[in-house]
N, C-alpha and C positions, 0 to 999 in steps of 0.2 A: 652384719647387722642382725640383731635378735628381736623378734616380735613374739610376744606372748599373746595368744588368742584365748579368750575365755567365753563360755556361756554361763552366766551367773544369775542366781536368784530366779531360777526357772527350772522346770523339770528337765531331767537328763543333763545336769550340769557337767561341764567338761573343760578341758584345757589342752592346748597344743603349743608347740614351739617351732617357729620357722626361723631358720638361719640362712641369711643371704639368699632367700627365695626358695630354699629347699625345706620341705616338711621333715623335721627330725623325729617327731613323736607326737602321739595324741592318745588321750585316755579319758574315759568317763569316770566321774567321781563314784558312781555306783560300784564299779569294779573293785575299788579300794575299800570303800566303807561298807560294802555288802548289803546295801539297801536299794531296791529297784527304783529306778528313775530319780535318784537322789536330787533334791533341789537345794539351792543355796549357793554360797561362794565355794567354788571347787578347790579348796585349799590343799587337799591331799594330791589332787591331780597336778596343781601348779608345782607343788614340792617335788613330785616324781619327775615331771618334765624337766625341771631344772637339774635335778640329780642325774637323770639319764644323759643329758647333754653336757654334763660337767660345766654347767653355767651357774651364775649367781644372779639373783633378782637385780642386783646392782649393775649387772652387765646388760640388762634388757633395755632396748631403745624405745620400744613402743609396747603399750598394753592395749590390745584391740578387744573391745567389748561389743558383743553382738546385740546391743540394745542402745537406743538413742532416745532418752526421755524428752528431748526437744522436738523430735519428729512429729509433724502434724499437731503441734501443741495447741494451736488455736481451735482446731476441731475437737480436741480432747476437752478443752475448757468449755466450749459451747455445749458439749455432750453433758458434762457434769451439771451445768447451769440449767439445761433443758429437761433433765431427767431427775428422778428422786430414787436412786438406788439405795440399798440398805447401807447403813453406816459402816458395817464391817467390810463391805466391798470397797468403799471409798478409802477407808483406813489402810486396807491391804495394798491398794494401788499406790497411795502416797508413800507408804513405808518402802515399797519396792523401788520406787523412783529415787528416794533418798539414799538407799543402799548403793544403787548404781552410781550415783554422783560421788559417793565417798569410797569408791572401790579401791583406790590406791592406799588409803588409810587402812582399810580392812585387810588388804593383802599384807601390808607392813606388820600389822598386829598379829596376823596368823604366823608370820615368819619371825616374830619377836625382834622386829627392827623398828628404828625410828623412820617415820614417813619421809623425812628429808633425805634419807639415804637412797631412796628409789628415785632415780633420775628419769625414768621412762615417761614419755608423754602418753597420756590416755587418749585414745581415739574411740569415740562411740560410733558404731556403725548401725544404721537402721536394720531392724531384724530381718526383713525380707531381702534387703540388699545383701546381707550376710549369707542368707540362704542361696540366693542366685550366684553369688561369688563362690560359694563352696562347691558349686557344680561347674559353671562355665569356666571360671578361671583355672580350674584344675583338670578340665576336659582336654581331649586331643583335638578339639575343634578350633580353627582360626576364627570362624564365624558361626553363630548359633542363635536360634530363638530360645529365650530363657523364661521359665515360668516357675514361680514359687507358690505353693498351695499349702496353707497351714490352718491352724485354729485361729490364733490371733498373735500379733506381734507389732508393737508400735502402731496400733490402731488399724492395721490392715490385715486381711486374711489371704489375699492373692496379690501378686505383683507379676506383671509381664513386661518383658523387655527384649532388647537385641544386644548380643555381645559380639564385638569385633576386635580382634587382637587383645589389647589390654584396656578396652573401654566397654562400658555397659550403659546403654541408653534405656531408660525406663519409659515404657509406653503408656501403660494404664494399670489400674489396680481395683480391688474391691475393698471397701471400707467397713469398719464396724458399724452395725451389728451383724452384717451379712457374712456368713462363713460356712464353707463346705465342711470344714473340720468340726465346727460346733454342731452342725446337723448330724454328722456321723457319731460324734461323742454322745449327743443327746439320745440318739436311737440306741446306742450301746448301753447307756444307762437304763433306758426304757425296757430293754431286753434282759435286765437283771445283772449286767456285768458292770459293776460300779467302781472298779479299781482304776486308777490312772493308768492309761496305756492298754486297756482291754479291747480296743477296737479290732485288733486282729482276730478276735474270737468271732466277730460277725462275719468276716470273710470265710472262716472255716465252716460256720453254721449255714451260710447261704447256699452251699452246694447241695443241701438236702431239701431246698424249697423251690417255689415258683413265684412268679411276679403278680400275685393276687392282690397286692396293695399298690399297684402302679398308679391308680387314680388318686389315692390318698397322698402318695409321694408328690404328685404333680401339684397338689394344693400347697405343699410346704416349700418346695424349691421351684423358683420361676427362672427360666432361661431367657437370655437376651440375645438379639441378633449379633451383637458385638462379641459374643463369646463369654461375656460376664453373666452374673446371675444375682438374684435377690432371694432372701428368705421371707416367708410370711412370719414375721417375728412374734406374732400372737401365739404361736405354738411353742414358744420358748420363754424363759424367764430372764435371760441375760440382758435383754434390751431395756426393759423398764425397771426391773428389780435388782439386776446385778446377780452375780453368782459368787458364793464364798469360795475363795481360792487360798490354799495354804502353800507358800513357797519357802517356809522356814527350813532350817537345816534338817533334812530328813526326807521322808516319803511325801511327795506332793499329793494333793487331793483337790477335787472339785466338788462343789455342792450340786444339787439337782439342777439340771439345765432346762428340762422340758416343763411345759405348763400343763395345767388341767385341761386346756383345750385339746392338747395332743391326745390325752386319755379319752376325751369324748370322740375323737376321730378314729382312734385305733383300738380302743378297749382298755382293759386294765393292764397296767405294766406288770411285767413278770417279777416275782420275788426272787431273790438270789438263790434260795434253796428249792425253788419250784422246778418240777420236771419240765424238760423241754418237749414241745409237741409240734405238730405241723403248723399251727398258727405262728409259732415263734420262728420256725425255719422259713416259712413263707415271708414273714416280715423281714428277716435278715436278707433274704434274696432280693426283696423289693428295695431295701435300703441300698444294697450294693448296686443294683441296677440303676437307681436314681443317681447315685454317686457317679457311676460310669457315664451316664448320659450327660451329666453336668461337666464332668472331667473332659470328655472328648469334645464337647462344645467349646470349652476353654482352649483346647489344643488346636482345634481346626479353624476357629473363627478369630483370627488375630487382628480384626478390625482394620485390615488393609495395610498392616505395618511391614509385612515381609512375605516372601515365598521361599523361606530357607528350608533345606533338607535336613539340617542338624537340629537336635532338640536337647537342651540341658534342663534338667528337672531337679527341684529340691523342695523341702518343706515336709512337715509331719505327714500330710496326706499322701505324699509320694511313697510312703511305706506300704501303700495299698498295692501289693505285688500282683494281685488278681487283675486289677485294672491295667497295670503297667504291661502285663503280658499280652494285652490286646491292642497296644498302641500301633504296632506295625500293620495290623489288619484294619484298624479304624481311622488311620490318618495317612498322610502322604510322606511323613518323615522317613528318611532312609537310615539315619544314625541317631542313636539315643545314648546320652550319658546320664547316669544316676549314680551319685557317689555312694560309698558303703554306709555312710551315716547321713541320710538325707533329712532326718528329723532334727530337733533343736540342738542335739549334741554337736552336729556338724557345723553349726553357725560359729563355733569357736575357730574352726579352720577358715570359714568364709570371711570372718571379720579380719583375721590376720592377713589373708591375701587381698582383701579390699584395701588394706593399708599398703601392702607391698606393691601391688600392681596399679591400683586406681589412684590412691593419694600420692604415693611416691613416684608413680609413673614407670616402674620397672617393667621390662619385657617379661612375657610369660614363658617360662622355661621348664616348669615342673608339671608333670602329669601324674595325677593320683590314680595309678593303676594297681596299687598294692595296698591291701587293707591291713597288713600286719605292722602295726605302729606302736604296740604296747610293750610290756616287759618281756624279757626272755631270761632263762636261767641256765647256768653252766652245769655240766655233768657233776662237777665237784659239789655244787650246792644241792643238787638233786640226790646224789648218793648219800651225802651226810644226813639228809632228812630221812631217806629210806632206812638207813641204819638206826637212826634215832627211833623210828616208828616200829623197828623190829620186823620189817617186812622181808619176806623171802623173794629175792629178785635175781635176775640174770641180766648182764649187759651183753647185747648181741651186736654183731656187725649189721650194717644196714640191710643187706640182702636177706640175711636170716631173719631179721626183724620183720620185713615185709612178708616173707614166706610164712613164718609162723603165725603172725597176726591174721593174714588173709585166710590161712587154713582154718583157724579157729572161728573166724567170722563165717566162713562157708559152712561150718558145722552147727551154726545157730547160736554161737556165743556172742555176748555183748561186750564191747571194748570201750574204755575211756582212752581217748587219744589226745595227748598233750605234747605239743611240739612248738619250738620257736617262739616268736613274738605273739602276744595276745592280739586278736582281731579288733579293729576299730569298727564300731557299728553294732547293731543288735543281733547279727547272725554269727553262729559258729561256722567258720569256713575252712575247717580242716586243721586248725591248730588247738582249739579247745572244744573238741567234739566227742560225742558218744556215737559209736558206729555199730551198724548191724547189717544183716543180710536182707536186702529188699525182696528176695524171692519168697521169704517165709510169710505166709498169709497171717500167721498168728503173732508176728513180731510187734505190731502196733499195740496189741493187748499186753504182750510180755513187757514192753517198755513202760507202759502206763502203770501196770500193776507192780513192777519191781523197782522202778526208778522215778519216772516223771510225774506220776500222780496227777494227771491233767485230764481235761474233758475228752471223751471218746470221739467227738466230732472234729477234733483238731488233727490235721494231717502231719506226717513226717516228710522230710525233704530228701530228694535224691541228689547225690553228688555224682556227676557223670564226667568221664574223660571227654574233654572238649571236642575232639575230632569225631566222636560218635553221636553228637547231639542230634543231628539230622536223621539218624537211623531210628532214634527212639522217640523223638518229639516232633510235633507238627511244625515247629519253628526251629531254625538252626542258629539264630543269632546268639553270640556268647552271652552268658549271664554270670559273670565272675563273682558278683557280690550277693547272689541269691535274691535279686531285686525284682524278678518277674516270675509269673506262673505261666506255663505252657501246657497245651494239651499233649498227653502221651498218645502215641499212635495206637489205634484200637488193637492191632495185632500184637502189641507189646505189653498191654496192660496186665494180662494174666501171668506174665513172666516176672513182674515186680509188684505184686499186690500190696506190699507194705508201704509203698511210697506213692500209690495212685489214689487220689481222693475220689469221693463219691461222684463228682462230675467229670472224672477222667483226666484230671489235671495233676500236675506236680509243680511245687515251688522249687525249681532246680537251681543248682550251682554247677556251672561248667568249670572244670579243673584243668589247668594247663601245667605242663612240666616247668615252663618258664616262671610261673607265678608261685607254685608250691610243689617243689620236686618230691618231697617226702610223701605228701598226700597223694600226688599223682602216681607215684611208684607203688603205693599200697593198693590203690584202686586197680592199677594195671595188673598186679599180682592176683588180685581177686578175679579179674577178668580172665586170666589164664586158667584159673581153676574152674570157672563157672560159665564162661561165655557171656557174662553180664558185666558191662563196663561201668557199673553203678554201685554205690554203697548208700545205705540209709544213713543220713547225717542229722543229728539233733544236737542241741547245745549241751555242753558239759555242765550240768547243774541239776538241782532238785528244788524247784520253786524258790530260786534265789538268782541273783545275777550270775552270769557265766563265770566259771572259776578263772581266776587270774594268776594264782601262784601254785607251785607244786603242793604246798601244804593243803590248800583248798581242794585240789584234785584228789589227794589221798584221802582227805576227810569224806568227800563225796563218795568215793569208791568204797570206803569202809562202812558207811552207814546205809548204802544201797546194796543191790544185788547184781552189780556188774560182775562179769566173769573175769575180765582182763583189765589191766591198767598199763598203758605204755607211755612213759615220760622220757622224752629224748630217746635214747637207745636202751633204756631200762625197761625190762619186761617183767610184770608181776601177774601171777595167775592164781585164782582161788582153787583151780582144779589140780 
């Protein structure tokens, strides 16, 4: 049986293919179209998934869509009747719903087929149920508490439930207009970061501030004893006026979310080109602190539903790795599963498995412990391209490849590292990475000036051999998908200054030989040379989606000042 899962007409559009319960492949549309957070129908992702699996759309049994226009319909209607949002907002919402309903026709047109040839049954899965499914149903847990925290989806921003075997019981939720994601996005805009998906910049900036706006934040977000929360919606525009949203084919965008009342509380919003100062970093810290207070209230106060030790998390807000790294300290959960794409892209997988496990009743047999789900390229394809580009290259055996690359990294060189299948999710996890020496205190500045061209307050990540995590970090729980931030041990911080943030933390990736043999072997070779089992790892890109193909990797290498490029076993050096 074939199930095509899709996240459509929303930011981070994506597709996956599940065959007889096993996840074959998954990719975001942005990786193919080269537009960050691409929104719309993921036609190229659908096409690639079918091609990779040697399948035809006519072979697909179910199309699982991670949106359900009929969910909470009566509340949506009451909402429209009781409020007077701007006409553009209403029009956008109805257009979005109509596209979801006609999705089989849209897929058929994109593949140049008659709709009648697609026999698949379309199953619409409520947005937050798809989020929860993307975590629990693919986790190693037989039983787990499940939480989804997002901006909005099908009228909800939070859903909490209990998963057991192949069943998920929904316990409670938070409805529109109250949303932790909206709060964080509004504050991101207020601080001058207006692009869709800029929330991670607040996490980076918060390390430089203190909680001087704590009282102001408590006026905006109100916690409940049940673990849920409310916003004082007078500080926002989305409740009464609506917010312009663009989900057309291309880059998604959101209009201004915060109201004039927020400006009266916090002062003037920052302009995009305005220098950052202590006021801004203190505000970022206070926003993050308010988020964490609300987040841990959600996790700890389950309204009497359970006392489980396992926790499955998903939703756009679960990309907040700074908060995730504090879960073990601030809760009683012993085991946590966060998928590599907890944000909206991951709902494509969640919708597919909701159909497979919940609707069809199949047993859970697949655990997503591997994020490498995208394309890979043969040596023949890579070499043909290197010849075409007239690059001077050498093909090395694996041991020589690790030794030479590690040696160059230890001497301060910067390498583009392109191996195997593209990662699923927002992080480069050793297959589409730019690598450097974490011991070099100047490396952050070198990378930003030569390649990344990004804000100085944003940290770079450490990839560490899994077995050494406890020696270098205050927490030793594995972090295979770079989904948590841990404190670096104080005595180790001066040894790896390039990957230690202002607050002494690092957003780490633990690397095991089982999961990624090549990347593990490279870090181990670097360890032999330096006594440091860590490499600086950042995404292989330059203000664009992470590179997906060898051609994109070569183009990025050639237009930046990387020293080395390693694709498969091919080694290219500028030196």
